[in-house]
Structures are given as structure tokens and as C-alpha cells.
Backbone as a ProteinNet text record, in pm:
[ID]
protein_1_A
[PRIMARY]
MAQRVEGSVEIEAPVEKVYDYWKNLENLPQFMSNVEEVRVTGENTTHWRVKGPFGKTVEWEARTT
[TERTIARY]
11242.8	11276.2	11158.5	11188.8	11085.8	11022.3	10895.7	10823.1	10777.9	10802.4	10762.9	10624.6	10537.2	10401.9	10377.7	10328.8	10298	10155.4	10096.4	9961.3	9934.2	9823.2	9786.5	9635	9591.8	9449.9	9432.6	9334.8	9306.6	9187.5	9204.5	9099.8	9063.2	8937.7	8891.8	8853.6	8955.9	8936.9	9061.2	9050	9168.2	9275.3	9400.4	9512.7	9507.9	9478.4	9476.4	9372.9	9257	9150.6	9190.4	9249.8	9294.1	9403.5	9500.6	9609.8	9556.5	9465.9	9408.9	9338.9	9269.7	9203.1	9306.2	9407.8	9510	9592.3	9624.7	9711.9	9640.4	9508.1	9432.9	9440.8	9528.4	9554.8	9431.1	9333	9211.4	9131.7	9162.3	9096.2	9160.5	9279.4	9351.5	9271.7	9193.1	9118.1	9020.1	8983.9	8889.1	8951.7	9086.3	9149.3	9270.6	9299.5	9405.2	9340	9321.5	9238.7	9292	9422	9475.4	9472.2	9446.5	9439.7	9296.2	9278.6	9145.3	9110.7	9210.5	9184.9	9314.8	9305.8	9411.2	9339.3	9380.9	9316	9419.8	9393.4	9482.4	9466.9	9580.9	9576.9	9644.5	9708.5	9777.7	9821.5	9895.4	9939.2	10020.2	10104.5	10185.7	10189.4	10083.7	10079.1	9949.5	9959.9	9844.9	9849.1	9732.5	9720	9675.6	9747.5	9719.3	9673.5	9576	9534.7	9524.3	9603	9605.1	9590.2	9546.9	9542.6	9682.3	9742	9877.3	9877.5	9993.5	10005.9	9911.5	9860.3	9773	9645.6	9601.2	9477.1	9484.6	9604.3	9621.9	9619.7	9550.7	9546.2	9671.1	9731.1	9851.1	9818.8	9858.5	9834	9962.6	9976.6	10092	10061.4	10142.8	10138.5	10251.6	10224	10326.4	10339.4	10461.8	10489	10547.6	10487.4	10536.5	10630	10752.4	10850.9	10894.4
11820.2	11685.6	11627.5	11556.6	11494.9	11377.1	11356.7	11244.5	11154.5	11025.9	10931.2	10876.3	10877.5	10825.9	10725.6	10610	10508	10461.5	10416	10362.7	10280.1	10213.8	10135.1	10133.7	10111.5	10102	9982	9900.7	9785.4	9819.3	9803.8	9836.9	9710	9675.7	9554.7	9587.6	9595.8	9623.8	9575.8	9549.4	9508.7	9618.1	9577.2	9670.9	9769.7	9722.6	9809.3	9921	9886.9	9986.4	10090	10045	10136.4	10228.4	10173.2	10255	10358.5	10318.4	10412.9	10528.2	10498.2	10602.7	10693.8	10634.8	10710.1	10799.1	10751	10829.3	10948.5	10952.8	11069.7	11175.2	11271.6	11369.8	11447	11460.3	11532.3	11459.1	11332	11255.8	11277.3	11335.3	11347.7	11416.1	11520.9	11583.9	11488.8	11379.7	11286	11202.6	11194.1	11114.7	11182.1	11305.5	11383.3	11510.6	11516.6	11621.8	11763.2	11780.9	11916.2	11962.7	11872.5	11909.3	11950.5	12076.3	12127	12102.1	12116.6	12099.2	12069	11978.8	11959.2	11959.6	12049.6	12064.4	12047.3	11959.2	11941.6	12063.7	12129	12251.4	12235.7	12123.1	12098.1	11953.4	11920.9	11782.6	11729.4	11812.9	11768.3	11873.3	11955	12058.6	12048.1	12087.1	12086.9	12210.9	12252.4	12362.3	12300.8	12332	12277.5	12388.2	12356	12443.9	12356.7	12391.3	12312.7	12404	12345.2	12416.5	12411.3	12527.1	12534.9	12561.2	12598.3	12628.8	12741.2	12730.7	12832	12855	12752.4	12761.3	12843.6	12886.6	12969.1	12880	12924.3	12851.2	12882.4	12778.6	12792.1	12732.5	12802.4	12754.8	12759.5	12665.4	12665.1	12584.8	12607	12529.6	12428	12305.1	12200.2	12142.3	12104.3	12039.5	11902.1	11798.4	11661.8	11630.7	11589.4	11558.1	11414.2
10027.9	9989.2	9910.3	9802.4	9719.4	9791.9	9764.2	9822.3	9709.1	9722.5	9618.9	9651.7	9551.5	9567	9455.1	9489.1	9389.3	9406.9	9298.2	9303.8	9180.3	9179.7	9062.7	9048.8	8926.6	8895.2	8804.4	8833.9	8749.3	8660.8	8530.3	8434.2	8359.2	8363.5	8296.1	8152.4	8067.6	7925.5	7852.3	7723.8	7647.1	7649.1	7655.9	7661.9	7546.1	7426.8	7309.1	7324.6	7378.6	7396.5	7501.6	7610.6	7716	7663.1	7590.2	7536.4	7437	7348.7	7252.8	7323.8	7433.6	7511.7	7576.8	7638.6	7712.1	7619.8	7498.4	7410.1	7346.5	7354.4	7307.5	7417.3	7400.5	7505.1	7548.1	7460.6	7497.5	7605.8	7630.6	7737.2	7874.1	7880.1	8007.4	8118.5	8091.3	8201.1	8270.4	8205.4	8264.7	8376	8378.2	8484	8547.9	8511.8	8576.9	8630.2	8760.8	8820.6	8800.3	8784.2	8766.7	8621.1	8527.8	8385.8	8354.2	8317.6	8284.3	8138.2	8049.4	7906.4	7833.6	7736.9	7638	7503.5	7416.8	7287.1	7177.1	7082.1	6967.7	6878.5	6847.4	6767.2	6632.2	6609.7	6484.1	6477.5	6372.8	6352.4	6470.3	6528.6	6643.1	6754.2	6762.4	6866	6946.7	7073.4	7163.4	7251.3	7295.6	7391.7	7523.3	7630.9	7764	7857	7943	8052.5	8178	8280	8403.7	8524.7	8634.6	8762.4	8820.8	8835.1	8888.1	9037.3	9089.3	9232.2	9274.8	9394.7	9455.1	9374.2	9299.4	9223.6	9097.1	9059.5	8940.1	8815.4	8712.9	8586.8	8505.2	8450	8367.6	8231	8124.1	7988	7907.7	7812.1	7723.8	7598.4	7497.9	7374.2	7379.4	7339.9	7339.8	7199.6	7166.1	7037.5	7066.1	7008.8	7024	6908.1	6942.3	6837.6	6846.2
[MASK]
+++++++++++++++++++++++++++++++++++++++++++++++++++++++++++++++++

């Protein structure tokens, strides 16, 4: 059965600055503990490396459309 978890974080910065930081996918490892790396590889492509189940590293290429 799925478990719902909610939380919030208050950031004392202008919304525009926070959004610009968040939308840069290469920043995700700084605040998402399972994301080891996100690297921009093209105009709309990225390479992801995350910690998967049982500590196994999982990697993939993603295309944003």
C-alpha cells in the first residue's frame, strides 16, 4: 500500500531566484539525496545517475519535450 508523505520548506529568497535555481536540473543533487548527478547533454537532453533500490546506481538519458 502506498504511503503519503508531505512536507514543506520555507526559503527566504525571492520566488524568481528560487525557481531559477530549482529549474536548473544540475542543482538537484544538492537537495535530493538519492540524485547523485544530473548532467545536461544537449539542448533538451540530460543524463541522470541516482541511487536506486538496495544501493544500486541507476543511470539513464532523459529528453524533455
